[in-house]
NUKOL-773758 format. One line per 8 residues: number of its first residue (from 1); their letters; for each residue z, y, x of N, C-alpha, C, O, CB. Coordinates in nm, 3 decimals, padded with zeros to 5 digits. Glycine has a CB too. Layout:
BEGIN
NUM	a	Z/Y/X/Z/Y/X/Z/Y/X/Z/Y/X/Z/Y/X | ...
***
This chain:
BEGIN
1	msaivdta	-01.651/02.586/-01.436/-01.691/02.396/-01.473/-01.647/02.428/-01.622/-01.624/02.548/-01.636/-01.566/02.227/-01.373 | -01.632/02.364/-01.720/-01.599/02.346/-01.835/-01.480/02.267/-01.811/-01.495/02.181/-01.725/-01.700/02.293/-01.916 | -01.321/02.277/-01.885/-01.200/02.186/-01.900/-01.243/02.072/-01.933/-01.193/01.976/-01.873/-01.100/02.223/-01.995 | -01.324/02.050/-02.013/-01.369/01.903/-02.034/-01.445/01.809/-01.893/-01.437/01.689/-01.867/-01.487/01.917/-02.162 | -01.509/01.907/-01.828/-01.596/01.823/-01.747/-01.473/01.815/-01.601/-01.474/01.742/-01.502/-01.780/01.913/-01.715 | -01.387/01.913/-01.639/-01.292/01.929/-01.471/-01.182/01.774/-01.493/-01.150/01.685/-01.414/-01.147/02.140/-01.460 | -01.151/01.800/-01.641/-01.087/01.684/-01.704/-01.174/01.531/-01.668/-01.124/01.449/-01.590/-01.085/01.720/-01.875 | -01.268/01.514/-01.715/-01.355/01.401/-01.695/-01.355/01.351/-01.519/-01.339/01.241/-01.467/-01.513/01.453/-01.752
9	iialktii	-01.376/01.461/-01.475/-01.359/01.432/-01.334/-01.268/01.402/-01.212/-01.283/01.347/-01.103/-01.396/01.494/-01.307 | -01.149/01.474/-01.291/-01.007/01.406/-01.212/-00.983/01.250/-01.288/-00.932/01.168/-01.212/-00.838/01.525/-01.246 | -01.006/01.213/-01.392/-00.995/01.087/-01.468/-01.074/01.015/-01.385/-01.021/00.922/-01.324/-01.039/01.085/-01.620 | -01.187/01.037/-01.369/-01.274/00.909/-01.295/-01.281/00.924/-01.136/-01.358/00.863/-01.063/-01.445/00.906/-01.351 | -01.210/00.993/-01.109/-01.210/01.001/-00.958/-01.046/00.906/-00.980/-01.048/00.797/-00.923/-01.216/01.202/-00.868 | -00.907/00.943/-01.058/-00.791/00.872/-00.996/-00.876/00.727/-01.046/-00.876/00.647/-00.952/-00.606/00.914/-01.067 | -00.941/00.677/-01.159/-00.992/00.520/-01.177/-01.029/00.471/-01.063/-00.965/00.373/-01.024/-01.111/00.496/-01.267 | -01.156/00.531/-00.963/-01.201/00.497/-00.839/-01.121/00.473/-00.726/-01.138/00.371/-00.659/-01.275/00.577/-00.809
17	lllgggvt	-01.021/00.570/-00.692/-00.882/00.569/-00.642/-00.841/00.453/-00.647/-00.872/00.370/-00.562/-00.793/00.646/-00.705 | -00.733/00.420/-00.787/-00.706/00.301/-00.796/-00.799/00.194/-00.757/-00.789/00.125/-00.657/-00.671/00.291/-00.902 | -00.921/00.186/-00.876/-00.969/00.026/-00.838/-00.994/-00.005/-00.672/-00.962/-00.107/-00.611/-01.131/-00.008/-00.921 | -01.061/00.116/-00.620/-01.085/00.118/-00.444/-00.962/00.097/-00.370/-00.958/00.019/-00.274/-01.144/00.268/-00.383 | -00.889/00.145/-00.399/-00.723/00.127/-00.315/-00.705/-00.010/-00.352/-00.653/-00.071/-00.258/-00.569/00.236/-00.377 | -00.734/-00.106/-00.486/-00.685/-00.230/-00.514/-00.785/-00.336/-00.389/-00.727/-00.429/-00.334/-00.711/-00.263/-00.700 | -00.900/-00.313/-00.365/-00.980/-00.385/-00.364/-00.986/-00.373/-00.214/-01.016/-00.471/-00.147/-01.086/-00.362/-00.453 | -00.954/-00.230/-00.147/-00.922/-00.247/-00.032/-00.807/-00.287/00.034/-00.806/-00.330/00.149/-00.945/-00.170/00.003
25	yiaykahr	-00.689/-00.271/-00.050/-00.569/-00.344/00.010/-00.622/-00.534/-00.041/-00.576/-00.629/00.022/-00.383/-00.267/-00.084 | -00.686/-00.547/-00.118/-00.688/-00.710/-00.141/-00.752/-00.781/-00.008/-00.736/-00.893/00.042/-00.791/-00.754/-00.284 | -00.829/-00.670/00.024/-00.946/-00.716/00.135/-00.855/-00.706/00.271/-00.882/-00.792/00.355/-01.106/-00.596/00.142 | -00.756/-00.618/00.304/-00.709/-00.584/00.416/-00.548/-00.718/00.405/-00.489/-00.759/00.505/-00.685/-00.385/00.416 | -00.515/-00.758/00.261/-00.427/-00.837/00.251/-00.519/-01.010/00.295/-00.461/-01.118/00.300/-00.358/-00.805/00.091 | -00.623/-00.992/00.313/-00.733/-01.113/00.297/-00.729/-01.147/00.466/-00.713/-01.255/00.522/-00.919/-01.056/00.221 | -00.745/-01.039/00.511/-00.798/-00.986/00.658/-00.588/-01.077/00.741/-00.574/-01.165/00.827/-00.837/-00.700/00.661 | -00.465/-00.991/00.651/-00.385/-01.087/00.762/-00.368/-01.172/00.751/-00.283/-01.214/00.830/-00.289/-01.078/00.802
33	rtgatslr	-00.416/-01.262/00.662/-00.379/-01.363/00.581/-00.487/-01.475/00.707/-00.453/-01.572/00.774/-00.427/-01.337/00.378 | -00.600/-01.415/00.696/-00.724/-01.543/00.771/-00.741/-01.443/00.935/-00.756/-01.515/01.033/-00.952/-01.559/00.639 | -00.739/-01.338/00.953/-00.695/-01.319/01.092/-00.905/-01.284/01.079/-00.958/-01.231/01.177/-00.586/-01.493/01.209 | -00.975/-01.313/00.980/-01.085/-01.273/01.011/-01.126/-01.110/01.035/-01.071/-01.007/00.997/-01.147/-01.331/00.921 | -01.245/-01.133/01.112/-01.286/-00.926/01.128/-01.369/-00.913/01.039/-01.346/-00.820/00.962/-01.374/-00.845/01.282 | -01.462/-00.975/01.018/-01.528/-00.938/00.877/-01.446/-00.903/00.764/-01.488/-00.819/00.685/-01.608/-01.046/00.826 | -01.300/-00.973/00.739/-01.233/-00.896/00.634/-01.175/-00.767/00.674/-01.150/-00.697/00.576/-01.129/-00.972/00.578 | -01.148/-00.717/00.779/-01.075/-00.601/00.814/-01.226/-00.493/00.796/-01.215/-00.378/00.755/-00.985/-00.617/00.991
41	llaigfgt	-01.348/-00.549/00.830/-01.398/-00.447/00.828/-01.432/-00.409/00.674/-01.457/-00.297/00.629/-01.499/-00.453/00.920 | -01.425/-00.551/00.594/-01.469/-00.470/00.405/-01.321/-00.403/00.404/-01.321/-00.280/00.402/-01.501/-00.624/00.210 | -01.227/-00.452/00.406/-01.103/-00.322/00.380/-01.120/-00.201/00.429/-01.051/-00.112/00.379/-00.969/-00.347/00.438 | -01.230/-00.161/00.559/-01.240/-00.035/00.588/-01.336/00.035/00.546/-01.320/00.156/00.533/-01.235/-00.020/00.693 | -01.460/-00.027/00.516/-01.583/-00.024/00.444/-01.536/00.074/00.298/-01.563/00.192/00.275/-01.639/-00.198/00.410 | -01.466/-00.014/00.223/-01.362/-00.031/00.069/-01.299/00.112/00.117/-01.374/00.207/00.094/-01.213/-00.202/00.048 | -01.202/00.137/00.166/-01.141/00.225/00.204/-01.242/00.363/00.248/-01.237/00.453/00.164/-01.060/00.163/00.302 | -01.322/00.386/00.353/-01.409/00.462/00.353/-01.435/00.556/00.226/-01.387/00.666/00.198/-01.500/00.391/00.387
49	itlgalla	-01.569/00.441/00.132/-01.577/00.449/00.019/-01.495/00.540/-00.092/-01.545/00.632/-00.155/-01.571/00.346/00.007 | -01.385/00.502/-00.099/-01.236/00.546/-00.181/-01.233/00.675/-00.144/-01.258/00.766/-00.223/-01.083/00.468/-00.138 | -01.196/00.698/00.006/-01.182/00.774/00.054/-01.278/00.896/-00.006/-01.250/00.973/-00.098/-01.183/00.730/00.165 | -01.396/00.890/00.072/-01.513/00.990/00.010/-01.482/01.039/-00.167/-01.464/01.159/-00.188/-01.682/00.887/00.019 | -01.477/00.935/-00.294/-01.477/00.987/-00.379/-01.320/01.076/-00.375/-01.303/01.181/-00.437/-01.517/00.890/-00.476 | -01.240/01.025/-00.312/-01.076/01.126/-00.358/-01.117/01.229/-00.245/-01.026/01.308/-00.271/-00.866/01.032/-00.322 | -01.173/01.279/-00.157/-01.132/01.363/-00.106/-01.308/01.459/-00.146/-01.318/01.576/-00.109/-01.063/01.315/00.053 | -01.389/01.411/-00.197/-01.450/01.480/-00.293/-01.443/01.560/-00.399/-01.503/01.664/-00.424/-01.486/01.434/-00.320
57	gianqflg	-01.347/01.489/-00.472/-01.250/01.560/-00.573/-01.146/01.627/-00.554/-01.088/01.702/-00.632/-01.205/01.492/-00.648 | -01.122/01.603/-00.456/-01.009/01.742/-00.366/-01.002/01.827/-00.369/-00.921/01.905/-00.419/-00.995/01.781/-00.263 | -01.167/01.842/-00.266/-01.275/01.952/-00.227/-01.295/02.047/-00.334/-01.284/02.169/-00.320/-01.417/01.891/-00.193 | -01.326/01.985/-00.447/-01.386/02.084/-00.561/-01.290/02.134/-00.642/-01.273/02.251/-00.675/-01.487/02.021/-00.655 | -01.214/02.015/-00.680/-01.044/02.084/-00.748/-01.009/02.186/-00.737/-00.994/02.289/-00.803/-00.922/02.045/-00.705 | -00.983/02.118/-00.564/-00.853/02.277/-00.501/-00.934/02.402/-00.384/-00.931/02.522/-00.358/-00.672/02.181/-00.358 | -00.981/02.316/-00.357/-01.074/02.411/-00.232/-01.147/02.471/-00.233/-01.179/02.544/-00.139/-01.131/02.379/-00.153 | -01.214/02.463/-00.360/-01.327/02.618/-00.413/-01.484/02.538/-00.357/-01.591/02.597/-00.343/-01.280/02.834/-00.279
65	vtleqgvl	-01.466/02.425/-00.338/-01.595/02.350/-00.281/-01.686/02.323/-00.403/-01.655/02.254/-00.500/-01.556/02.201/-00.200 | -01.822/02.397/-00.379/-01.897/02.325/-00.509/-01.938/02.198/-00.542/-01.948/02.108/-00.458/-02.001/02.370/-00.527 | -01.960/02.185/-00.650/-01.950/02.061/-00.734/-02.105/01.970/-00.629/-02.114/01.847/-00.638/-01.981/02.110/-00.956 | -02.197/02.043/-00.550/-02.320/01.983/-00.514/-02.250/01.978/-00.362/-02.289/01.879/-00.300/-02.479/02.077/-00.548 | -02.152/02.066/-00.284/-02.108/02.036/-00.128/-02.001/01.883/-00.155/-01.999/01.787/-00.078/-01.997/02.206/-00.045 | -01.906/01.897/-00.300/-01.841/01.774/-00.305/-01.946/01.621/-00.323/-01.910/01.514/-00.273/-01.739/01.797/-00.431 | -02.053/01.632/-00.387/-02.151/01.525/-00.403/-02.182/01.481/-00.262/-02.151/01.367/-00.225/-02.281/01.570/-00.483 | -02.248/01.575/-00.174/-02.294/01.563/-00.065/-02.166/01.521/00.045/-02.189/01.469/00.154/-02.370/01.690/-00.042
73	insllvai	-02.019/01.555/-00.006/-01.941/01.496/00.063/-01.907/01.309/00.063/-01.892/01.212/00.138/-01.841/01.577/00.027 | -01.911/01.350/-00.073/-01.895/01.173/-00.107/-01.973/01.085/-00.082/-01.944/00.965/-00.074/-01.889/01.133/-00.228 | -02.125/01.154/-00.058/-02.238/01.049/-00.076/-02.178/01.014/00.054/-02.116/00.909/00.070/-02.419/01.087/-00.098 | -02.197/01.110/00.154/-02.166/01.083/00.302/-02.078/00.979/00.362/-02.100/00.895/00.450/-02.117/01.189/00.349 | -01.968/01.008/00.291/-01.860/00.922/00.279/-01.893/00.731/00.243/-01.872/00.626/00.303/-01.776/01.003/00.154 | -01.960/00.774/00.101/-02.011/00.640/00.066/-02.107/00.547/00.172/-02.098/00.425/00.185/-02.089/00.665/-00.058 | -02.182/00.618/00.229/-02.327/00.619/00.281/-02.256/00.523/00.402/-02.305/00.417/00.441/-02.418/00.794/00.326 | -02.140/00.580/00.449/-02.092/00.564/00.552/-02.056/00.403/00.568/-02.088/00.306/00.636/-01.989/00.659/00.560
81	glaivmys	-01.937/00.452/00.420/-01.874/00.307/00.445/-01.944/00.174/00.314/-01.884/00.080/00.263/-01.670/00.335/00.421 | -02.054/00.207/00.299/-02.122/00.086/00.257/-02.194/00.034/00.413/-02.194/-00.089/00.422/-02.244/00.125/00.119 | -02.239/00.087/00.505/-02.294/00.068/00.610/-02.182/-00.009/00.689/-02.212/-00.125/00.719/-02.348/00.191/00.664 | -02.118/00.014/00.710/-01.945/-00.064/00.729/-01.922/-00.215/00.655/-01.887/-00.318/00.713/-01.810/00.050/00.638 | -01.956/-00.195/00.488/-01.902/-00.356/00.437/-02.055/-00.384/00.418/-02.082/-00.480/00.345/-01.780/-00.381/00.266 | -02.132/-00.332/00.459/-02.315/-00.448/00.482/-02.288/-00.535/00.647/-02.320/-00.651/00.675/-02.532/-00.287/00.518 | -02.222/-00.433/00.733/-02.176/-00.522/00.830/-02.089/-00.626/00.825/-02.142/-00.732/00.857/-02.137/-00.466/00.905 | -01.991/-00.632/00.802/-01.915/-00.685/00.724/-01.970/-00.813/00.672/-01.941/-00.914/00.736/-01.884/-00.596/00.635
89	lyldh	-02.011/-00.821/00.613/-02.104/-00.930/00.550/-02.196/-00.989/00.663/-02.162/-01.101/00.702/-02.200/-00.866/00.427 | -02.283/-00.944/00.710/-02.355/-00.961/00.797/-02.308/-01.096/00.924/-02.367/-01.198/00.962/-02.365/-00.822/00.840 | -02.156/-01.025/00.964/-02.101/-01.130/01.073/-02.076/-01.278/01.051/-02.038/-01.347/00.955/-01.975/-01.087/01.115 | -02.093/-01.288/01.112/-02.048/-01.516/01.126/-01.928/-01.538/01.146/-01.902/-01.656/01.170/-02.112/-01.628/01.277 | -01.801/-01.433/01.145/-01.691/-01.492/01.190/-01.610/-01.552/01.051/-01.503/-01.612/01.063/-01.609/-01.384/01.279
***
């Protein structure tokens, strides 16, 4: 892979980590303040999505995992995270 693509992937994964971490933190703080289960699940869902981006980036850049395998890891964790987010929004509590 070219150095430009590597740098772009690292930059974008860092931005995703910062933004996803921020959303996760805010949702968790809201859960702690209100005790709402839905907000706890929302934090877990966004945390899972953020973890997917982080793990895929680490696996690709440092562990020699191919880009396709990294996309697969990311897609799996994003799908799981979105399912958790959807469930958290479905809860009535």
